[in-house]
VOGU-3710 file (C-alpha; in Angstrom, 3 decimals, decimal comma):
1> xxxxxxxxxx> 22,419/1,219/-13,569  21,389/-2,336/-14,535  18,992/-3,402/-17,262  16,626/-0,479/-16,760  16,655/2,974/-18,255  15,371/4,076/-14,845  16,334/2,175/-11,675  13,584/1,808/-9,058  14,755/1,816/-5,449  12,370/0,722/-2,689
11> xxxxxxxxxx> 12,876/1,881/0,902  9,638/0,554/2,396  11,577/-1,693/4,777  13,718/1,198/6,025  12,279/4,668/5,451  8,738/3,313/5,214  8,914/1,869/8,717  9,468/5,374/10,081  5,839/6,155/9,300  3,362/6,284/12,167
21> xxxxxxxxxx> 1,790/2,886/12,819  4,127/0,998/10,469  5,818/-1,978/12,081  6,981/-5,178/10,435  8,135/-8,407/12,007  11,267/-10,046/10,634  9,058/-12,533/8,813  7,028/-9,657/7,323  10,164/-7,932/6,039  11,455/-11,093/4,394
31> xxxxxxxxxx> 8,105/-11,836/2,748  7,782/-8,257/1,475  11,328/-8,408/0,108  10,421/-11,569/-1,812  7,336/-9,853/-3,272  9,365/-6,784/-4,257  11,933/-9,015/-5,937  9,258/-10,982/-7,764  7,736/-7,705/-8,979  11,092/-6,589/-10,337
41> xxxxxxxxxx> 12,208/-3,780/-8,035  15,871/-3,018/-8,737  17,019/-2,145/-5,207  15,546/-3,009/-1,797  16,844/-1,048/1,167  16,728/-3,322/4,206  17,663/-0,893/6,981  20,628/-0,089/9,218  22,331/-3,297/10,396  23,043/-1,985/13,920
51> xxxxxxxxxx> 19,608/-0,456/14,513  18,235/-3,550/16,280  18,561/-7,309/16,530  15,752/-7,606/13,994  17,671/-5,529/11,450  20,824/-7,579/11,992  18,839/-10,796/11,571  17,218/-9,494/8,368  20,553/-9,240/6,570  21,484/-12,751/7,654
61> xxxxxxxxxx> 18,155/-14,296/6,668  17,800/-12,471/3,347  20,949/-14,218/2,116  19,127/-17,531/2,412  16,423/-16,424/-0,036  16,820/-17,015/-3,744  16,153/-13,485/-4,974  15,970/-13,303/-8,757  16,647/-9,638/-9,507  16,628/-7,175/-6,616
71> xxxxxxxxxx> 19,841/-6,008/-4,974  19,571/-5,799/-1,187  21,046/-2,623/0,302  22,356/-1,956/3,795  21,903/1,657/4,911  24,257/3,747/7,046  25,969/7,098/7,438  29,469/8,324/6,702  32,181/7,659/9,252  32,467/9,755/12,399
81> xxxxxxxxxx> 34,748/12,799/12,455  38,377/12,280/13,276  38,825/8,572/12,523  39,450/6,438/9,464  36,478/4,649/7,902  38,039/1,270/8,666  37,834/2,111/12,378  34,178/3,132/12,323  31,747/0,576/13,801  28,877/1,715/11,591
91> xxxxxxxxxx> 30,907/1,469/8,402  32,084/-1,999/9,336  28,508/-3,028/10,117  27,633/-2,169/6,517  30,336/-4,508/5,307  29,325/-7,250/7,728  25,791/-7,140/6,320  27,349/-8,584/3,142  24,991/-6,816/0,758  26,177/-6,146/-2,807
101> xxxxxxxxxx> 25,053/-2,528/-2,541  25,530/-0,079/0,315  23,646/3,174/0,806  25,738/5,841/2,515  24,068/9,037/3,677  26,085/12,210/4,106  25,479/15,859/4,928  25,163/18,206/1,962  23,739/21,191/3,851  26,547/23,191/5,445
111> xxxxxxxxxx> 24,377/23,981/8,479  23,972/20,270/9,195  27,701/19,636/9,034  28,364/22,480/11,446  25,409/22,164/13,814  24,534/18,431/13,753  27,904/16,764/13,142  29,642/19,678/14,883  32,600/19,394/12,586  34,233/21,548/9,943
121> xxxxxxxxxx> 32,982/21,679/6,375  36,297/20,291/5,153  36,160/17,354/7,573  32,629/16,571/6,362  34,034/16,298/2,841  36,827/14,048/4,135  34,264/11,833/5,883  32,321/11,430/2,647  35,389/10,680/0,524  36,950/8,308/3,061
131> xxxxxxxxxx> 33,723/6,350/3,637  32,997/5,848/-0,056  36,542/4,932/-1,092  36,880/2,438/1,763  33,574/0,730/0,948  34,433/0,715/-2,756  37,777/-0,908/-1,970  35,777/-3,704/-0,338  33,911/-4,323/-3,600  30,593/-2,658/-2,811
141> xxxxxxxxxx> 28,342/-0,718/-5,163  27,759/2,657/-3,474  24,595/4,709/-3,589  25,332/8,035/-1,899  22,329/9,844/-0,400  22,874/13,589/-0,100  20,754/14,403/2,928  18,903/17,748/2,695  20,496/18,380/-0,707  17,911/20,849/-1,974
151> xxxxxxxxxx> 18,049/22,928/1,210  21,818/22,873/1,075  21,793/23,821/-2,600  19,501/26,761/-1,840  21,484/28,025/1,152  25,079/27,362/0,069  25,171/26,162/-3,515  28,948/26,117/-3,713  29,291/23,745/-0,760  26,473/21,433/-1,907
161> xxxxxxxxxx> 28,264/21,138/-5,249  31,520/20,309/-3,444  29,751/17,477/-1,648  28,423/16,151/-4,962  31,825/16,352/-6,630  33,603/14,776/-3,662  31,250/11,779/-3,618  31,476/11,383/-7,384  35,270/11,560/-7,376  35,401/9,017/-4,548
171> xxxxxxxxxx> 33,659/6,506/-6,790  29,982/6,641/-5,806  27,909/4,757/-8,375  24,844/6,955/-7,934  24,313/10,355/-6,300  20,848/10,617/-4,788  19,526/14,136/-4,246  17,334/14,004/-1,132  14,548/16,366/-0,136  14,734/15,175/3,446
181> xxxxxxxxxx> 12,227/17,579/5,015  9,881/17,492/2,028  9,742/21,252/1,562  11,087/21,600/-1,982  8,609/22,334/-4,773  8,950/20,680/-8,207  10,133/23,790/-10,053  13,156/24,052/-7,743  13,962/20,418/-8,462  14,040/21,046/-12,211
191> xxxxxxxxxx> 16,295/24,085/-11,821  18,757/22,212/-9,613  19,026/19,116/-11,816  19,326/21,165/-15,012  22,216/23,080/-13,429  23,976/19,809/-12,605  23,884/18,458/-16,153  26,988/20,353/-17,216  29,086/18,884/-14,409  31,078/15,663/-14,716
201> xxxxxxxxxx> 29,240/13,648/-12,063  28,126/10,101/-11,388  24,509/9,286/-12,407  21,845/11,165/-10,435  18,964/9,780/-8,407  16,246/11,406/-6,300  14,527/10,794/-2,965  11,517/12,916/-2,005  9,289/13,194/1,034  5,684/14,256/0,574
211> xxxxxxxxxx> 5,285/17,140/3,023  4,093/19,485/0,257  2,114/16,714/-1,493  4,466/16,956/-4,489  6,812/13,975/-3,975  5,498/12,016/-6,966  5,447/15,109/-9,194  9,012/15,997/-8,197  10,151/12,427/-8,894  8,604/12,429/-12,369
221> xxxxxxxxxx> 10,005/15,846/-13,252  13,427/14,821/-11,961  13,428/11,871/-14,369  12,422/14,174/-17,211  15,320/16,422/-16,245  17,804/13,548/-16,315  17,657/11,519/-13,081  18,051/7,787/-13,720  17,332/6,434/-10,242  14,110/6,988/-8,247
231> xxxxxxxxxx> 13,543/6,143/-4,603  10,230/5,721/-2,805  8,043/3,371/-0,795  5,068/1,152/-1,480  1,874/3,099/-0,718  3,938/6,215/-0,016  4,578/5,339/3,626  7,307/7,077/5,563  8,221/9,619/8,192  5,730/12,426/8,843
241> xxxxxxxxxx> 3,329/12,415/5,836  5,337/9,860/3,879  7,691/9,318/0,962  7,218/9,409/-2,779  4,714/6,687/-3,641  6,163/4,019/-5,923  2,640/2,767/-6,654  2,132/6,008/-8,588  5,679/6,600/-9,813  6,113/3,180/-11,437
251> xxxxxxxxxx> 2,988/3,273/-13,662  3,691/6,912/-14,504  7,179/5,981/-15,701  5,998/2,964/-17,679  2,584/3,952/-19,013  2,774/7,729/-19,267  6,461/8,405/-19,909  7,246/5,176/-21,822  10,450/4,643/-19,856  12,232/1,301/-19,801
261> xxxxxxxxxx> 11,802/-0,028/-16,273  12,686/-3,594/-15,327  9,357/-4,258/-13,577  7,343/-3,345/-16,700  6,456/-6,973/-17,351  5,005/-7,363/-13,835  2,955/-4,161/-13,827  -0,306/-6,121/-13,538  0,835/-7,210/-10,074  1,151/-3,648/-8,757
271> xxxxxxxxxx> -2,251/-3,482/-7,035  -1,653/-6,891/-5,480  1,777/-5,740/-4,218  0,253/-2,606/-2,686  -2,413/-4,540/-0,817  -0,083/-7,343/0,245  2,258/-4,808/1,841  -0,655/-3,082/3,574  -1,830/-6,414/4,919  1,616/-7,129/6,369
281> xxxxxxxxxx> 1,569/-3,718/8,062  -1,973/-4,358/9,333  -3,092/-1,107/7,695  -6,295/-0,553/5,740  -5,252/0,576/2,225  -6,189/4,131/1,267  -9,147/3,777/-1,053  -8,452/6,974/-3,007  -4,818/6,162/-3,765  -3,902/6,769/-7,412
291> xxxxxxxxxx> -3,750/3,693/-9,660  -3,992/0,988/-6,976  -6,697/2,411/-4,687  -10,097/0,738/-4,481  -11,776/3,911/-5,802  -9,151/4,759/-8,448  -11,493/3,518/-11,186  -14,806/3,972/-9,382  -17,753/5,894/-10,806  -20,775/7,110/-8,906
301> xxxxxxxxxx> -22,950/9,462/-10,911  -25,476/7,999/-13,337  -24,294/10,315/-16,123  -20,724/9,036/-15,753  -21,942/5,459/-15,901  -23,915/6,254/-19,034  -20,820/7,730/-20,704  -18,849/4,616/-19,725  -21,412/2,453/-21,448  -21,003/4,414/-24,691
311> xxxxxxxxxx> -17,327/5,458/-24,688  -15,451/4,208/-21,639  -12,147/5,757/-22,703  -13,620/9,216/-22,115  -14,055/8,664/-18,369  -10,852/6,820/-17,429  -7,251/7,764/-18,182  -6,179/4,115/-18,647  -7,290/0,492/-18,590  -7,400/-0,458/-14,892
321> xxxxxxxxxx> -6,426/-4,058/-15,652  -2,933/-2,925/-16,711  -2,021/-2,425/-13,056  -4,235/-5,197/-11,686  -7,069/-2,970/-10,502  -10,695/-3,014/-11,637  -13,512/-0,648/-12,434  -16,422/-0,176/-10,047  -19,791/1,422/-10,713  -21,358/2,593/-7,464
331> xxxxxxxxxx> -25,026/2,372/-6,684  -26,515/5,447/-5,025  -29,267/8,005/-5,342  -27,301/9,444/-8,289  -27,326/6,186/-10,207  -29,799/5,556/-13,007  -30,921/2,397/-14,769  -27,792/2,455/-16,923  -25,744/1,811/-13,785  -27,827/-1,235/-12,909
341> xxxxxxxxxx> -27,556/-2,487/-16,489  -23,773/-2,333/-16,211  -23,842/-4,109/-12,853  -25,966/-6,862/-14,390  -23,759/-7,234/-17,458  -21,648/-9,997/-15,904  -24,828/-12,102/-15,677  -26,107/-11,505/-19,200  -27,409/-8,905/-21,640  -30,018/-6,535/-20,233
351> xxxxxxxxxx> -31,319/-3,121/-21,237  -33,039/-0,316/-19,355  -36,480/-1,671/-20,279  -35,820/-5,129/-18,851  -38,184/-6,252/-16,115  -35,261/-7,237/-13,899  -33,737/-3,744/-14,243  -37,010/-2,122/-13,159  -37,315/-4,569/-10,273  -33,786/-3,901/-9,045
361> xxxxxxxxxx> -34,253/-0,137/-9,409  -37,290/-0,282/-7,119  -35,480/-2,594/-4,705  -32,561/-0,167/-4,538  -34,845/2,780/-3,796  -36,712/0,870/-1,082  -33,523/-0,370/0,539  -32,061/3,129/0,594  -35,264/4,406/2,246  -34,697/1,757/4,938
371> xxxxxxxxxx> -31,176/3,077/5,572  -29,084/0,830/3,323  -26,338/2,374/1,231  -24,706/0,363/-1,538  -22,202/2,971/-2,667  -19,620/1,312/-0,410  -21,189/-2,144/-0,269  -21,083/-3,705/-3,706  -20,928/-7,214/-2,295  -24,356/-6,792/-0,721
381> xxxxxxxxxx> -25,886/-5,523/-3,944  -24,333/-8,403/-5,842  -26,166/-10,729/-3,446  -29,415/-8,853/-4,192  -28,836/-9,220/-7,953  -28,095/-12,923/-7,665  -31,248/-13,479/-5,634  -33,329/-11,605/-8,215  -31,781/-13,642/-11,046  -32,067/-16,973/-9,255
391> xxxxxxxxxx> -28,270/-17,304/-9,235  -27,734/-17,199/-5,470  -26,540/-20,197/-3,462  -26,112/-19,511/0,270  -23,167/-21,277/1,874  -25,220/-21,914/5,008  -28,423/-21,050/6,830  -28,486/-19,782/10,394  -30,358/-21,813/12,964  -29,437/-19,640/15,953
401> xxxxxxxxxx> -26,633/-17,716/17,582  -26,029/-16,763/21,194  -23,715/-13,899/22,187  -22,773/-12,940/25,733  -20,265/-10,370/27,000  -18,632/-10,606/30,397  -16,130/-8,716/32,518  -14,487/-9,712/35,783  -13,115/-6,996/38,069  -10,227/-5,242/36,297
411> xxxxxxxxxx> -9,828/-7,768/33,490  -10,525/-6,843/29,895  -14,083/-7,536/28,778  -14,615/-10,542/26,516  -17,467/-11,838/24,387  -18,304/-15,525/24,149  -20,556/-16,885/21,454  -21,810/-20,008/19,790  -23,955/-20,631/16,764  -25,602/-23,456/14,862
421> xxxxxxxxxx> -25,588/-23,446/11,070  -27,271/-25,681/8,516  -25,264/-26,644/5,432  -27,218/-28,791/2,972  -29,135/-30,426/5,807  -26,076/-30,985/8,003  -25,786/-29,120/11,291  -22,517/-27,351/12,077  -21,732/-25,811/15,461  -19,103/-23,157/16,110
431> xxxxxxxxxx> -17,948/-21,334/19,207  -15,412/-18,609/19,963  -14,277/-16,002/22,460  -13,549/-12,589/20,979  -12,984/-8,931/21,765  -16,544/-7,985/20,820  -19,730/-9,431/19,328  -18,727/-9,016/15,680  -15,289/-10,528/16,203  -16,935/-13,408/18,075
441> xxxxxxxxxx> -19,578/-14,021/15,397  -16,938/-14,030/12,683  -14,705/-16,410/14,638  -17,660/-18,700/15,433  -18,610/-19,004/11,763  -15,025/-19,874/10,885  -14,850/-22,393/13,730  -17,995/-24,078/12,432  -17,164/-24,151/8,725  -13,401/-24,150/8,075
451> xxxxxxxxxx> -13,092/-27,950/8,482  -15,576/-28,365/5,602  -14,781/-25,149/3,698  -11,048/-24,406/4,067  -11,267/-21,429/1,675  -12,519/-19,437/4,668  -8,968/-19,491/6,061  -7,908/-17,273/3,156  -10,398/-14,470/3,757  -10,706/-12,225/6,757
461> xxxxxxxxxx> -12,406/-9,108/8,043  -10,159/-6,074/7,581  -12,436/-3,155/8,506  -15,640/-2,528/10,447  -17,578/0,747/10,506  -20,811/1,789/12,234  -23,030/4,803/11,650  -26,080/5,789/13,695  -28,860/6,758/11,254  -31,383/8,385/13,611
471> xxxxxxxxxx> -29,544/9,506/16,754  -32,658/11,251/18,048  -33,988/7,807/18,929  -31,095/7,387/21,406  -30,505/3,755/22,359  -33,301/2,615/20,026  -31,620/4,225/17,013  -31,089/2,315/13,782  -27,471/1,631/12,826  -25,769/0,947/9,513
481> xxxxxxxxxx> -22,783/-1,408/9,604  -20,165/-1,683/6,857  -17,753/-4,608/6,766  -14,702/-4,956/4,542  -13,287/-8,388/3,768  -10,092/-9,259/1,921  -8,195/-12,281/0,640  -4,991/-10,166/0,465  -5,656/-9,604/-3,220  -9,272/-8,535/-3,632
491> xxxxxxxxxx> -11,363/-6,510/-1,192  -15,155/-6,339/-0,979  -17,646/-4,480/1,193  -21,060/-5,362/2,573  -23,741/-3,586/4,598  -26,324/-4,387/7,237  -29,002/-2,205/8,874  -30,954/-2,785/12,066  -31,895/-1,289/15,419  -29,736/-4,089/16,852
501> xxxxxxxxxx> -26,028/-3,583/16,090  -25,330/-7,315/16,370  -28,062/-8,147/13,872  -26,825/-5,439/11,460  -23,315/-6,838/11,788  -24,518/-10,386/11,183  -26,320/-9,312/8,015  -23,170/-7,635/6,651  -21,030/-10,622/7,643  -23,422/-13,008/5,898
511> xxxxxxxxxx> -23,358/-10,995/2,663  -19,555/-10,722/2,704  -19,034/-14,476/3,024  -21,738/-15,444/0,530  -20,513/-12,905/-2,019  -17,088/-14,544/-2,022  -18,543/-18,047/-2,005  -20,780/-17,390/-5,013  -18,302/-15,360/-7,066  -14,971/-17,041/-6,393
521> xxxx> -15,634/-20,562/-5,111  -18,709/-21,867/-6,942  -17,710/-20,227/-10,230  -14,091/-21,430/-10,255
//
């Protein structure tokens, strides 16, 4: 099983792409594979070579990359009924992919063999044995996925065990027990794996879907019961509600269970890997995701913040920096002066009686009365703190902007804009055409400043949210705008409030850019 006590198998590029809204270009897949390899994932499943031209090209292009650790796997099914494996186009496609490891999926539920393959149970066993022995004779490492194993084990245990024994006898290097429809609960997993321990089988692995929200729990319990190979996807993506989430499984194995996993030395890159993959999929990361989520180490209530100040280990189950995440203390109506003291700590030593703490407390209350909310906009409050401390340097000052939307007949509406900015006494002009006013403002700022400030190329707007605060005022209602920016590693949020949605958006955009400029450019 390699250098690890537990082998980690990633199927983001195959099973993960079956999730709704997940689509990678060939370039995306290759870049993600490089990141997975750099992190130390043991196996990367690339897909089925005959699925599309993109999948075929992936296996050709991946050979050109200098992967340091990960084994690339081609995925396919057992041969068709009634022919030899050497005559099967799908089996030969697995060989032509030229990967060191091949994943073969076979039916372990008798109903599937009879109703889906429409063949006899004995022929299904022959298909499994023939496919594995042929691929082994060609020098491939074989991971055998037992599709619907737990359902098959429940409905016809004797036949499911025959499938396991057949694959093991044929020379499979790992037998992966799959919960394909995600309906198996963890206690059934433990019972099944414990019953298999007495049999002379190849090493066991597991593959869970999350339809009962127990995929991670089942994976962890399976390892405790004796599995030595765990499959999953980054961020838990996959068909229906998703697969077992490797971003939770990996730190659980390493930090909680003290298992030897090859990627242990790169654990600090886990949050970065999660967000990089989300960026490639053009998906906003789930904030409440365990370990790597933006709110995984976030605290809101003033009492919690006070406990953190006195004994931080009582409020968090681990040090967030171990997986590359960071703690956040939210500012809200529940926050007391201790929260503001902690927010100020990166700028110096302050206590609750400090004049600046009292000033910021009053500012926070006034701003919240005006409709601002800093619970999800820490970048904007950081700007407020810097201004109060005299530590704020704006990247630019606005002279004016002009935004105009237009639509011609049946064409899609567009927004054109231009703006003039002042940077240290020098005028900069930018112009852009976008889908809407916020997109156009953002693009115009970048057009004006990137030639002088190329760091702006590395940050971009990843989310935009609007809330009407007083809908009874109809079209004159005040709106609150939240903007999320990212540099594909860090994310930060800002807020703007106004009766004019463009002005509220501009305020949030300004805070987002200046937060990054002050914290990560000027202070480098």
